[in-house]
Backbone bond lengths (Angstrom), bond angles and torsions (degrees), N, CA, C in turn:
res aa  C-N    CA-C-N  psi(-1)  N-CA   C-N-CA  omega(-1)  CA-C   N-CA-C  phi
1 M - - - 1.531 - - 1.462 111.53 -
2 V 1.315 121.05 -34.10 1.422 121.87 176.58 1.536 113.83 -63.39
3 L 1.380 112.79 -38.24 1.450 118.00 178.22 1.568 111.46 -66.94
4 I 1.322 112.94 -43.52 1.497 116.77 178.55 1.534 111.80 -63.29
5 R 1.341 116.10 -39.05 1.479 119.25 -179.68 1.564 108.62 -66.61
6 D 1.302 116.85 -41.35 1.512 119.90 178.37 1.510 111.65 -64.93
7 L 1.390 115.54 -38.77 1.461 116.78 177.55 1.554 111.41 -67.03
8 L 1.314 117.56 -36.31 1.434 119.16 177.42 1.529 113.37 -68.93
9 I 1.298 117.77 -36.49 1.498 120.03 176.04 1.493 110.05 -69.99
10 Q 1.305 118.58 -41.04 1.453 118.39 177.16 1.529 113.59 -65.93
11 G 1.341 115.84 -36.86 1.452 117.91 175.22 1.495 110.77 -69.76
12 A 1.342 120.47 -32.99 1.449 120.20 178.00 1.480 111.01 -65.72
13 Q 1.307 117.93 -38.99 1.519 119.28 176.31 1.491 110.83 -64.62
14 M 1.332 121.00 -43.88 1.416 122.01 179.43 1.524 112.30 -60.61
15 F 1.302 115.45 -42.97 1.506 114.47 -178.74 1.569 112.67 -80.85
16 L 1.317 112.44 -18.38 1.496 117.83 176.12 1.515 110.92 -63.43
17 V 1.408 115.05 -49.39 1.431 119.75 -178.77 1.544 110.90 -69.74
18 L 1.376 114.52 -34.49 1.470 117.21 -178.69 1.537 110.86 -67.51
19 L 1.312 117.19 -39.90 1.483 118.25 179.55 1.473 112.92 -80.68
20 A 1.332 119.08 -27.58 1.441 120.95 -176.33 1.568 109.54 -82.59
21 A 1.319 118.33 -20.82 1.500 117.45 -174.00 1.521 112.06 -64.88
22 P 1.328 123.62 -46.00 1.472 120.34 176.13 1.528 111.30 -63.91
23 L 1.339 117.62 -39.79 1.487 118.47 -179.58 1.504 111.65 -64.40
24 F 1.329 119.52 -36.29 1.460 122.57 177.71 1.454 110.12 -64.60
25 T 1.363 118.41 -42.32 1.500 120.50 178.16 1.502 109.33 -62.17
26 G 1.379 117.78 -45.22 1.424 121.49 179.47 1.510 112.01 -60.88
27 F 1.365 117.48 -36.17 1.449 120.96 178.10 1.460 112.27 -65.84
28 V 1.347 118.62 -41.78 1.462 121.76 179.99 1.542 107.87 -64.00
29 R 1.317 117.53 -41.88 1.448 120.83 -179.22 1.512 111.15 -64.50
30 K 1.323 117.41 -39.25 1.451 123.35 178.43 1.480 112.14 -65.25
31 V 1.349 119.74 -41.31 1.446 122.32 -178.48 1.508 108.80 -70.78
32 K 1.303 118.18 -41.36 1.423 123.52 177.58 1.565 109.79 -55.89
33 A 1.285 114.95 -48.31 1.459 121.14 179.91 1.535 111.74 -61.23
34 R 1.289 115.39 -42.01 1.479 119.18 178.06 1.503 111.42 -64.69
35 L 1.316 115.92 -41.97 1.496 119.22 178.21 1.490 112.30 -62.76
36 L 1.323 115.61 -29.40 1.498 119.20 177.45 1.509 111.42 -93.26
37 R 1.329 117.48 10.88 1.446 123.46 178.47 1.483 116.16 62.28
38 R 1.284 113.89 38.82 1.489 124.40 175.81 1.495 109.41 -116.42
39 Q 1.363 115.22 157.98 1.411 119.94 178.90 1.581 110.86 -69.36
40 G 1.238 114.65 -46.45 1.502 121.01 177.33 1.554 111.05 76.91
41 P 1.296 115.71 163.84 1.446 121.46 176.60 1.495 114.33 -68.92
42 P 1.317 119.21 161.62 1.471 119.35 -179.13 1.542 109.16 -74.10
43 L 1.344 114.24 164.04 1.416 118.59 -176.91 1.509 113.95 -60.91
44 I 1.311 115.82 -35.51 1.475 119.82 -179.71 1.494 114.77 -84.41
45 Q 1.336 117.96 10.85 1.480 118.85 -179.69 1.507 114.41 -59.74
46 P 1.398 119.93 -38.51 1.510 118.73 175.83 1.546 111.78 -57.61
47 Y 1.404 115.72 -38.65 1.482 116.18 -179.71 1.523 109.42 -65.15
48 L 1.296 118.57 -43.04 1.435 123.35 179.41 1.545 112.94 -60.69
49 D 1.364 113.61 -39.06 1.435 118.82 178.51 1.535 111.54 -66.89
50 L 1.353 117.02 -39.69 1.498 119.33 177.68 1.462 110.14 -65.93
51 V 1.339 119.69 -40.67 1.446 119.48 -179.61 1.539 110.92 -66.94
52 R 1.373 116.91 -38.42 1.414 118.36 179.84 1.532 111.36 -66.61
53 L 1.327 119.38 -37.93 1.472 121.74 -178.90 1.561 107.61 -72.82
54 T 1.279 120.24 -32.68 1.419 124.13 176.18 1.489 113.35 -59.27
55 R 1.387 115.22 -40.39 1.434 120.87 -177.23 1.517 113.68 -78.09
56 K 1.354 117.71 -14.57 1.439 120.36 -176.68 1.558 112.87 -82.18
57 E 1.262 115.19 155.21 1.478 118.43 -179.57 1.551 108.30 -75.78
58 V 1.320 114.83 146.86 1.456 121.72 177.88 1.544 109.22 -83.31
59 V 1.331 116.97 121.28 1.415 120.62 175.84 1.514 113.03 -106.82
60 L 1.311 116.79 121.23 1.484 122.72 -170.68 1.543 107.38 -112.32
61 A 1.296 113.41 142.68 1.457 118.13 174.03 1.543 112.22 -75.06
62 E 1.286 116.69 154.80 1.482 117.61 -174.56 1.533 110.50 -65.93
63 S 1.372 116.12 -28.26 1.448 119.03 -175.36 1.542 110.03 -87.00
64 A 1.312 121.22 0.70 1.462 123.53 -176.55 1.531 109.11 -73.78
65 S 1.334 115.54 134.27 1.440 120.76 178.36 1.501 110.67 -93.74
66 W 1.373 116.44 -175.18 1.457 120.14 177.28 1.495 111.36 -67.84
67 L 1.293 117.61 -27.04 1.508 121.91 178.94 1.486 110.55 -63.17
68 F 1.376 117.61 -37.26 1.417 121.64 -179.05 1.516 110.69 -62.94
69 R 1.347 120.41 -33.35 1.430 122.63 179.80 1.515 112.41 -79.61
70 V 1.315 118.31 -26.76 1.428 122.84 -177.59 1.517 114.45 -83.54
71 I 1.369 115.34 -32.46 1.475 121.15 -173.41 1.506 112.89 -54.57
72 P 1.359 122.27 -42.66 1.481 115.68 -179.52 1.533 115.71 -61.04
73 Y 1.293 114.83 -31.43 1.499 118.01 177.56 1.504 108.91 -70.71
74 L 1.325 118.22 -41.60 1.467 121.36 -178.91 1.580 109.93 -65.20
75 V 1.301 116.35 -42.37 1.460 119.61 179.76 1.458 109.86 -64.54
76 F 1.282 119.06 -46.45 1.474 122.66 179.95 1.532 111.30 -62.55
77 A 1.302 118.01 -43.12 1.497 121.23 -179.93 1.571 109.80 -62.51
78 A 1.340 117.16 -49.79 1.424 121.47 -179.48 1.530 112.51 -59.49
79 T 1.324 115.55 -42.77 1.481 119.42 -176.65 1.482 109.92 -71.04
80 W 1.336 119.93 -43.75 1.487 123.48 -179.45 1.497 110.40 -63.05
81 I 1.318 115.92 -42.32 1.484 117.26 177.38 1.498 112.83 -62.98
82 A 1.349 117.25 -42.34 1.453 120.06 178.62 1.519 112.05 -65.17
83 A 1.322 116.78 -40.44 1.455 119.49 178.27 1.507 112.97 -67.13
84 S 1.368 117.70 -32.01 1.471 121.92 -178.71 1.519 110.33 -75.13
85 L 1.326 120.05 -22.41 1.465 120.60 -176.25 1.550 109.76 -79.75
86 V 1.288 120.73 -17.68 1.459 123.69 -179.77 1.513 108.42 -75.23
87 P 1.346 121.65 119.92 1.472 123.01 176.87 1.521 112.10 -61.69
88 T 1.308 117.44 123.20 1.500 122.81 -177.14 1.549 109.33 -105.52
89 F 1.306 117.53 -52.23 1.472 119.46 -175.37 1.527 112.24 -125.63
90 R 1.362 117.95 -6.70 1.463 120.33 178.14 1.527 110.40 -157.28
91 T 1.307 117.14 140.70 1.472 121.29 175.35 1.505 108.69 -96.96
92 G 1.306 112.90 170.34 1.520 117.45 177.78 1.499 112.66 71.30
93 L 1.360 119.37 30.14 1.477 123.87 178.24 1.543 107.88 -65.62
94 L 1.371 112.61 172.09 1.432 121.11 -177.89 1.480 113.12 -56.75
95 F 1.342 117.81 -41.76 1.409 123.89 -178.99 1.514 114.12 -101.33
96 S 1.326 116.52 18.20 1.472 121.41 178.51 1.486 114.98 -58.53
97 W 1.318 114.99 -26.81 1.496 114.58 -179.09 1.500 114.66 -65.57
98 S 1.377 114.15 -21.51 1.445 119.48 176.36 1.556 112.52 -96.71
99 A 1.309 116.32 0.46 1.479 120.28 -176.75 1.504 107.39 -85.89
100 D 1.350 114.01 73.57 1.463 122.50 -179.04 1.514 108.59 -109.46
101 L 1.317 116.15 143.59 1.412 122.40 -179.01 1.574 109.59 -59.65
102 I 1.332 117.77 -42.64 1.464 121.76 -178.04 1.539 108.73 -66.74
103 A 1.344 117.78 -36.43 1.473 118.78 176.30 1.485 113.61 -65.46
104 I 1.310 115.02 -37.94 1.518 120.66 -179.20 1.521 107.70 -67.60
105 I 1.329 117.01 -38.92 1.512 119.28 178.49 1.537 110.79 -68.58
106 A 1.330 119.80 -31.14 1.440 124.00 176.05 1.489 110.60 -71.51
107 L 1.337 117.76 -39.67 1.496 118.59 179.88 1.519 111.13 -70.27
108 L 1.292 118.45 -38.42 1.477 122.16 176.27 1.527 109.65 -66.83
109 G 1.326 119.25 -42.01 1.406 121.13 177.30 1.515 113.66 -62.75
110 S 1.376 116.15 -38.15 1.437 118.11 176.81 1.522 112.70 -66.35
111 G 1.340 117.01 -40.19 1.482 118.34 174.10 1.501 113.35 -59.77
112 R 1.415 115.52 -43.56 1.401 118.96 -179.23 1.526 111.55 -63.94
113 F 1.334 116.85 -36.91 1.496 120.69 -179.55 1.505 110.64 -64.77
114 F 1.313 118.85 -46.09 1.461 124.42 -179.87 1.524 109.58 -64.05
115 L 1.306 116.97 -39.04 1.510 119.41 -177.70 1.523 108.09 -68.86
116 A 1.306 118.22 -39.37 1.438 118.51 175.65 1.545 111.83 -65.37
117 L 1.268 118.35 -36.32 1.436 120.05 174.55 1.500 112.55 -63.03
118 G 1.334 117.34 -37.24 1.451 122.05 177.68 1.485 110.54 -64.62
119 G 1.307 118.33 -37.76 1.506 121.83 178.55 1.522 111.42 -66.52
120 L 1.380 117.18 -32.49 1.429 121.52 -179.50 1.543 114.68 -84.47
121 D 1.355 114.86 -20.66 1.429 120.79 -169.11 1.546 112.01 -64.07
122 V 1.271 116.91 -43.03 1.455 120.68 -176.52 1.530 111.10 -69.66
123 G 1.304 116.04 -34.54 1.469 123.08 -179.64 1.499 115.82 89.74
124 T 1.380 117.89 22.62 1.468 119.25 176.94 1.490 109.98 -85.69
125 S 1.268 115.72 163.39 1.539 122.10 -178.41 1.466 109.47 -66.75
126 F 1.371 116.92 -47.35 1.417 122.91 -176.10 1.537 110.04 -61.79
127 G 1.303 119.59 -41.11 1.464 122.69 177.11 1.483 112.63 -62.21
128 G 1.360 116.84 -40.84 1.451 120.81 177.83 1.512 112.57 -66.83
129 I 1.344 114.56 -37.88 1.493 115.77 178.99 1.541 111.18 -66.05
130 G 1.344 112.47 -46.39 1.484 116.05 -178.20 1.547 112.18 -65.20
131 S 1.303 117.54 -38.43 1.453 118.43 176.94 1.464 115.67 -65.95
132 S 1.329 118.21 -40.65 1.457 124.22 177.66 1.535 109.43 -62.92
133 R 1.321 115.96 -43.69 1.478 118.30 -179.89 1.518 111.02 -70.04
134 E 1.266 118.50 -34.60 1.483 121.39 178.44 1.496 111.57 -67.27
135 V 1.341 117.64 -42.39 1.443 119.61 174.86 1.493 114.15 -67.34
136 M 1.343 117.68 -33.25 1.449 120.35 174.02 1.560 112.59 -63.65
137 I 1.325 113.50 -41.67 1.462 116.08 178.64 1.496 112.34 -68.88
138 A 1.423 115.87 -36.19 1.487 119.36 178.78 1.479 110.66 -67.10
139 S 1.317 119.19 -36.86 1.466 120.74 -179.84 1.503 113.74 -64.49
140 L 1.309 116.04 -21.53 1.457 122.28 176.90 1.527 114.40 -94.85
141 A 1.324 113.69 -34.50 1.492 120.23 -176.00 1.541 111.67 -76.51
142 E 1.298 115.57 -40.33 1.504 119.41 -176.86 1.472 112.19 -63.52
143 P 1.306 123.68 -47.14 1.482 121.59 176.39 1.542 111.03 -58.95
144 A 1.305 117.58 -42.20 1.489 118.35 176.14 1.481 111.84 -59.64
145 M 1.343 116.25 -44.22 1.457 120.25 178.76 1.505 114.47 -61.91
146 L 1.308 115.55 -38.80 1.459 120.64 178.06 1.537 110.77 -68.60
147 M 1.278 119.42 -35.57 1.471 121.01 177.45 1.602 109.18 -67.98
148 I 1.274 112.28 -38.36 1.484 114.94 176.35 1.510 113.08 -65.27
149 V 1.331 116.50 -41.95 1.495 119.86 178.07 1.582 108.84 -65.06
150 F 1.333 113.91 -37.38 1.476 116.55 178.04 1.455 114.03 -61.72
151 T 1.353 115.84 -42.02 1.452 121.05 175.77 1.504 112.47 -61.45
152 L 1.346 115.94 -47.52 1.442 120.68 -179.28 1.560 109.45 -61.78
153 A 1.262 118.42 -39.97 1.492 122.28 -179.33 1.552 109.33 -66.74
154 L 1.297 117.91 -35.42 1.495 118.77 176.21 1.550 110.52 -66.12
155 I 1.293 115.20 -39.02 1.455 118.72 -174.07 1.565 111.46 -75.05
156 A 1.402 112.97 -48.74 1.438 119.45 -173.42 1.544 111.19 -89.83
157 G 1.317 117.77 -16.94 1.462 120.04 178.81 1.528 111.71 84.15
158 S 1.324 122.20 9.48 1.400 124.41 -178.88 1.545 110.23 -163.40
159 T 1.329 116.46 156.67 1.444 122.19 172.11 1.516 112.10 -103.86
160 Q 1.343 117.99 4.89 1.434 122.98 179.52 1.546 107.78 -83.01
161 L 1.362 114.85 125.36 1.471 120.40 -166.94 1.518 111.78 -62.85
162 S 1.276 119.14 -39.77 1.481 118.87 177.34 1.452 113.99 -61.55
163 T 1.279 116.77 -38.83 1.535 122.73 177.83 1.473 109.73 -66.33
164 V 1.370 116.09 -46.72 1.474 118.70 179.28 1.518 111.44 -62.94
165 A 1.291 117.10 -43.34 1.486 121.84 -179.88 1.534 109.75 -60.41
166 Q 1.287 120.49 -44.89 1.412 124.43 177.47 1.472 114.30 -61.37
167 F 1.393 114.62 -41.78 1.454 116.86 176.77 1.525 112.43 -69.13
168 M 1.307 118.28 -38.36 1.520 119.32 179.63 1.505 109.13 -68.13
169 A 1.316 121.40 -23.78 1.485 122.97 176.54 1.467 113.62 -83.07
170 S 1.333 116.36 -12.52 1.464 118.57 -172.82 1.595 107.17 -86.29
171 P 1.340 116.32 159.61 1.544 117.80 178.82 1.496 114.08 -67.91
172 Q 1.340 117.86 -20.99 1.470 119.77 -176.11 1.544 114.25 -68.62
173 V 1.306 117.51 -14.17 1.490 115.93 -177.74 1.487 110.12 -68.92
174 G 1.334 123.68 -39.85 1.436 125.75 176.88 1.509 110.86 64.99
175 L 1.354 112.72 -167.92 1.430 121.34 177.44 1.557 111.04 -96.18
176 R 1.360 115.45 118.54 1.380 122.22 -176.93 1.520 112.94 -127.75
177 A 1.315 116.21 128.95 1.473 118.99 177.00 1.474 112.01 -64.74
178 S 1.291 118.69 -32.76 1.470 123.71 179.26 1.564 111.16 -62.72
179 L 1.328 116.16 -36.28 1.510 119.12 179.05 1.534 109.11 -71.47
180 A 1.345 116.79 -37.43 1.491 116.64 176.89 1.523 113.37 -62.38
181 L 1.365 114.09 -42.19 1.455 116.68 177.58 1.503 113.38 -65.99
182 T 1.323 113.11 -37.23 1.514 121.02 176.84 1.532 111.32 -60.25
183 F 1.318 111.89 -44.55 1.531 118.50 -179.66 1.552 110.23 -60.33
184 V 1.307 116.92 -48.10 1.451 121.81 -178.79 1.485 109.51 -61.87
185 G 1.362 116.44 -45.77 1.462 118.78 179.80 1.444 113.60 -61.70
186 L 1.330 118.18 -40.08 1.461 122.14 179.52 1.510 112.75 -66.94
187 V 1.358 117.87 -33.49 1.440 121.08 176.42 1.514 108.22 -66.47
188 L 1.306 118.05 -42.13 1.511 119.31 -177.77 1.537 109.78 -66.64
189 V 1.340 117.80 -36.21 1.497 121.69 178.59 1.506 107.84 -69.32
190 A 1.333 116.46 -40.13 1.533 118.12 -177.65 1.491 110.24 -64.98
191 I 1.360 117.90 -37.56 1.481 118.93 -179.13 1.546 109.73 -66.50
192 A 1.343 116.50 -41.18 1.428 119.35 -177.73 1.548 108.60 -71.75
193 E 1.273 118.62 -44.72 1.508 118.32 -177.92 1.543 113.35 -70.15
194 S 1.286 119.70 -25.22 1.405 122.86 176.37 1.497 114.91 -87.19
195 S 1.342 115.54 3.03 1.492 120.22 179.44 1.479 112.13 56.64
196 R 1.382 116.45 49.66 1.457 120.67 177.41 1.497 110.45 -107.38
197 I 1.284 118.04 171.33 1.441 125.97 177.17 1.546 105.11 -69.95
198 P 1.368 117.79 135.82 1.413 128.49 17.94 1.598 111.98 -101.31
199 V 1.366 118.38 5.43 1.460 118.69 179.74 1.488 110.82 -77.59
200 D 1.369 118.01 -46.06 1.423 123.20 177.54 1.528 111.29 -143.76
201 N 1.297 118.21 158.77 1.410 122.94 179.12 1.495 111.05 -116.64
202 P 1.315 120.44 104.70 1.415 121.79 -176.95 1.533 116.18 -63.77
203 A 1.353 117.16 -11.85 1.448 118.95 -177.45 1.542 112.27 -101.94
204 T 1.350 118.53 9.38 1.468 119.89 -177.95 1.489 110.66 -111.93
205 H 1.356 113.29 155.59 1.440 118.07 172.60 1.595 111.81 -132.39
206 L 1.344 112.44 31.79 1.445 118.49 173.15 1.514 111.55 -78.98
207 E 1.324 111.72 124.70 1.451 118.50 -170.36 1.607 111.79 -61.44
208 L 1.307 116.29 -25.46 1.488 118.70 -178.86 1.499 112.85 -77.82
209 T 1.290 117.28 -17.13 1.534 118.51 -171.26 1.510 112.66 -120.17
210 M 1.383 122.08 -27.94 1.365 123.49 -172.24 1.571 114.00 -70.06
211 V 1.279 116.16 144.03 1.449 123.97 176.27 1.505 109.89 -118.10
212 H 1.307 118.47 -68.06 1.404 123.42 -174.76 1.565 110.86 -69.11
213 E 1.333 115.90 -40.75 1.420 117.33 -177.29 1.550 111.30 -70.05
214 A 1.304 116.80 -27.14 1.520 117.93 178.94 1.539 111.14 -66.14
215 M 1.343 117.81 -32.87 1.444 121.00 179.15 1.549 113.27 -69.15
216 V 1.342 117.98 -30.84 1.435 122.96 -172.18 1.476 114.05 -107.93
217 L 1.337 120.32 15.65 1.460 125.04 -178.36 1.541 109.93 -64.59
218 E 1.370 117.69 -30.35 1.480 120.01 -175.70 1.547 112.46 -87.84
219 Y 1.355 116.66 -4.91 1.478 119.14 179.93 1.519 109.08 -87.71
220 S 1.321 113.07 152.12 1.484 118.94 178.84 1.533 108.92 -153.14
221 G 1.289 115.60 171.54 1.480 118.36 172.89 1.553 111.81 65.35
222 R 1.366 113.04 -142.51 1.484 118.63 -178.66 1.534 109.86 -67.59
223 H 1.302 119.82 -26.57 1.470 119.06 177.72 1.498 109.79 -62.50
224 L 1.318 118.46 -46.87 1.458 123.55 -177.32 1.543 107.69 -68.37
225 A 1.334 116.24 -33.83 1.519 117.60 176.81 1.489 111.92 -63.04
226 L 1.334 119.32 -43.02 1.378 123.86 176.86 1.627 115.70 -62.58
227 I 1.362 112.91 -36.96 1.428 117.34 176.36 1.515 111.52 -73.48
228 E 1.291 117.77 -38.67 1.511 119.48 175.11 1.525 110.14 -63.43
229 L 1.272 117.39 -41.26 1.519 120.35 177.68 1.471 110.40 -65.60
230 S 1.344 120.06 -34.94 1.435 122.19 179.66 1.494 111.64 -69.12
231 S 1.342 116.26 -35.73 1.461 121.60 176.49 1.586 110.33 -64.47
232 A 1.282 115.82 -43.32 1.460 119.80 178.13 1.588 108.67 -64.10
233 L 1.276 117.05 -42.14 1.418 121.14 179.07 1.514 111.98 -61.56
234 K 1.345 118.28 -39.72 1.475 121.39 178.75 1.493 109.77 -66.91
235 L 1.336 121.35 -38.79 1.412 121.42 179.46 1.558 109.84 -65.73
236 I 1.283 117.56 -45.17 1.476 120.18 179.16 1.521 112.56 -67.14
237 L 1.332 113.78 -27.82 1.485 118.19 176.74 1.507 109.65 -63.90
238 Y 1.282 118.31 -47.91 1.477 120.49 -176.06 1.538 109.89 -68.63
239 V 1.314 118.99 -34.66 1.449 120.70 178.67 1.544 109.19 -70.10
240 S 1.325 115.94 -36.20 1.485 120.28 178.00 1.507 109.14 -69.85
241 L 1.346 117.78 -37.28 1.452 122.17 179.23 1.545 110.69 -63.43
242 L 1.357 117.10 -46.90 1.381 121.25 177.98 1.499 112.03 -61.37
243 A 1.343 116.25 -41.59 1.498 119.00 177.71 1.550 111.53 -67.07
244 C 1.309 116.76 -35.34 1.482 119.95 -178.05 1.519 108.78 -70.32
245 L 1.291 118.50 -41.57 1.481 120.73 -172.34 1.469 112.61 -83.53
246 F 1.312 118.20 -40.08 1.531 120.70 -170.11 1.539 110.61 -114.57
247 A 1.329 118.83 -10.89 1.454 118.12 174.33 1.514 110.30 -140.01
248 P 1.358 118.60 61.19 1.422 125.63 -175.03 1.575 115.54 -71.51
249 W 1.267 116.78 11.28 1.468 119.36 -177.65 1.536 108.89 -69.26
250 G 1.321 113.96 138.34 1.447 119.40 177.53 1.513 113.45 89.26
251 I 1.320 118.35 -8.29 1.490 118.91 174.41 1.476 110.19 -81.15
252 E 1.285 116.53 115.24 1.463 121.70 -176.47 1.520 112.39 -76.66
253 A 1.340 114.65 150.92 1.431 120.61 178.13 1.534 109.64 -78.87
254 A 1.381 113.80 168.90 1.443 117.08 -179.85 1.547 109.83 -65.91
255 G 1.320 114.84 141.70 1.476 122.13 178.87 1.500 114.23 89.53
256 A 1.378 116.05 7.55 1.452 120.09 177.56 1.480 113.56 -64.77
257 A 1.285 116.83 151.46 1.520 123.92 -178.98 1.483 107.79 -73.52
258 P 1.369 118.45 160.19 1.432 122.43 179.15 1.557 113.92 -57.95
259 P 1.393 120.47 -40.15 1.477 118.64 174.95 1.498 113.33 -56.45
260 A 1.418 117.07 -39.19 1.427 121.34 179.34 1.499 112.30 -66.95
261 L 1.305 112.34 -38.43 1.541 116.27 176.26 1.531 111.70 -65.17
262 A 1.312 117.93 -36.73 1.456 118.67 174.91 1.568 112.23 -63.22
263 I 1.270 115.49 -36.89 1.473 120.89 178.11 1.546 106.96 -66.15
264 G 1.324 115.70 -40.92 1.463 119.09 178.36 1.518 112.29 -64.61
265 V 1.285 120.98 -39.48 1.470 123.83 175.37 1.479 110.21 -64.83
266 A 1.299 119.55 -42.62 1.505 122.98 179.06 1.503 110.21 -63.34
267 T 1.381 117.37 -42.60 1.452 121.48 177.53 1.543 111.21 -63.15
268 Y 1.297 117.96 -41.24 1.421 122.84 179.41 1.565 109.10 -62.02
269 I 1.245 118.48 -45.40 1.447 124.28 178.36 1.524 110.46 -59.33
270 A 1.354 116.25 -44.28 1.429 121.82 176.74 1.565 111.60 -60.27
271 K 1.315 117.28 -40.29 1.412 123.16 178.44 1.540 110.88 -64.66
272 L 1.303 115.82 -40.42 1.471 119.41 175.25 1.500 112.21 -61.72
273 A 1.324 117.19 -40.78 1.459 120.91 -179.55 1.518 111.19 -65.33
274 V 1.295 115.22 -41.66 1.464 118.85 178.92 1.548 109.23 -67.69
275 G 1.340 118.78 -44.75 1.422 119.91 177.35 1.492 115.61 -63.03
276 G 1.378 116.92 -39.08 1.476 119.41 176.16 1.514 112.19 -66.20
277 F 1.325 118.51 -37.34 1.426 119.88 179.60 1.532 111.50 -67.57
278 L 1.366 115.89 -43.95 1.494 116.99 176.78 1.510 112.87 -64.45
279 L 1.331 118.35 -35.37 1.441 120.87 176.57 1.476 111.93 -62.44
280 A 1.372 115.70 -45.83 1.472 120.60 177.53 1.479 114.02 -59.95
281 V 1.357 116.75 -41.57 1.450 122.61 -179.27 1.535 108.64 -65.18
282 F 1.348 118.31 -41.70 1.474 121.76 -177.36 1.528 107.29 -69.72
283 E 1.311 121.50 -39.91 1.460 121.10 -175.41 1.496 111.42 -70.59
284 T 1.339 116.69 -32.71 1.489 119.99 176.99 1.508 115.47 -76.11
285 S 1.333 114.83 -17.55 1.490 118.38 -176.91 1.500 113.57 -102.03
286 I 1.345 116.80 5.25 1.483 118.52 -179.72 1.498 105.77 -141.02
287 A 1.398 112.53 153.83 1.413 121.63 179.24 1.523 112.51 -98.52
288 K 1.307 118.05 161.23 1.426 120.69 -179.88 1.531 108.31 -74.53
289 M 1.343 115.81 136.80 1.400 120.07 -179.98 1.533 112.21 -88.72
290 R 1.251 116.93 169.33 1.470 122.19 176.28 1.507 109.94 -69.82
291 V 1.298 117.55 154.24 1.456 121.22 -178.43 1.524 111.52 -60.47
292 F 1.332 116.03 -38.99 1.425 122.25 -174.91 1.572 112.18 -72.73
293 R 1.288 114.58 -7.68 1.504 118.58 179.29 1.560 110.00 -99.16
294 V 1.327 116.56 -1.33 1.419 118.94 179.00 1.533 111.37 -67.01
295 A 1.383 115.30 -31.90 1.407 118.76 177.27 1.554 113.22 -61.88
296 E 1.320 116.57 -38.05 1.433 118.62 173.44 1.510 113.64 -66.93
297 F 1.319 116.25 -39.84 1.456 120.43 -179.85 1.524 110.41 -62.41
298 L 1.329 117.10 -46.30 1.502 118.42 -179.96 1.577 108.20 -80.15
299 G 1.283 118.81 -21.70 1.496 117.81 173.17 1.531 110.53 -61.40
300 V 1.283 118.19 -36.66 1.409 121.50 178.02 1.517 110.79 -63.95
301 A 1.280 118.36 -41.74 1.478 122.36 176.49 1.492 111.39 -63.44
302 L 1.321 116.97 -39.26 1.524 119.30 177.01 1.478 112.03 -68.23
303 M 1.315 119.77 -38.95 1.461 120.62 -178.84 1.519 108.43 -73.19
304 L 1.331 118.84 -30.96 1.444 118.82 178.57 1.514 108.01 -69.40
305 G 1.300 119.85 -36.79 1.445 121.46 174.30 1.493 115.98 -62.70
306 F 1.379 114.02 -43.56 1.470 119.78 171.33 1.539 114.82 -56.71
307 L 1.352 110.42 -47.18 1.499 116.48 -177.39 1.520 111.38 -67.69
308 A 1.393 117.70 -33.69 1.417 118.49 175.48 1.453 114.07 -64.85
309 T 1.358 116.39 -40.08 1.466 121.70 178.61 1.509 108.76 -65.19
310 L 1.315 118.01 -42.87 1.481 121.97 -178.88 1.540 108.21 -62.87
311 L 1.314 118.36 -44.60 1.476 118.62 -179.90 1.544 111.52 -64.39
312 R 1.312 114.91 -36.48 1.493 118.90 175.97 1.493 112.32 -61.22
313 F 1.344 120.40 -39.14 1.467 122.35 179.40 1.526 108.19 -75.70
314 V 1.305 120.41 -35.02 1.467 123.86 -178.82 1.506 108.37 -68.30
315 S 1.337 117.07 -42.93 1.465 118.74 -178.86 1.514 111.65 -68.50
316 E 1.292 118.73 -27.92 1.484 121.62 177.94 1.529 112.66 -73.63
317 S 1.330 113.51 -21.82 1.516 117.69 -175.46 1.580 110.25 -81.00
318 F 1.349 118.24 -8.40 1.472 118.46 -177.08 1.555 107.35 -107.43
């Protein structure tokens, strides 16, 4: 019975992030439209778009190989697994032993690698531009992310997300300048990795500015639906990761009763609402930067990670 209960809770978390990802994207779009004094699309518009794409026929270029057809499924699987490993409403889940920050970085890096291959496979100029820009951003974002993980591991004594969340929720964490720097650095990395403003604009198709959209221009039908769903999953993954690491309130411990789990789910939804509102406010108050300035943007995240690690070592010496 315990195994069945744990399987049900683990499955509930997997389907929670899967179903909430399009709704979260629609919520961000709706808030941005309201802030710009527009009506905006309905909240369920991402679901309608996914259904519409699924019903359409897949159109493939003559130069597309078998890898081009497989890549959307690989990207979706890697992103969904990574998003499902982040504790949302309960720690100590059945697969929590694999919910490691380094494993999540590896899964996201694998998805990014395959998506870049998909952009290069057909041989179009737009795909090559998008893939080269994506790899450039990844080469700057991943070192910053690793430094952030290293700092969190030094503070919490583990890279396992359930352990880190329990430590961050305990009174012994206190006020630390290194955690504040880590939080800002992770926010910058999340914006870049999720292809959001000011690094990228998911709503544009201008060839001089697009990054993610340039790689997926040749996809259509169910393949494009999987890629769009993967993008929504990646966005909700980073919001969930920020909530798990720096706002672990409401995440129930292993063995919690069903009413406590319901409270945890409600708290998680509230965190998503707050995170989506803040993201919408940020994106409406800032303009997209030039591609060549992305290195400076992510360089700040990397230096914040280095500084957070240095402050951690300095504080330990006293």
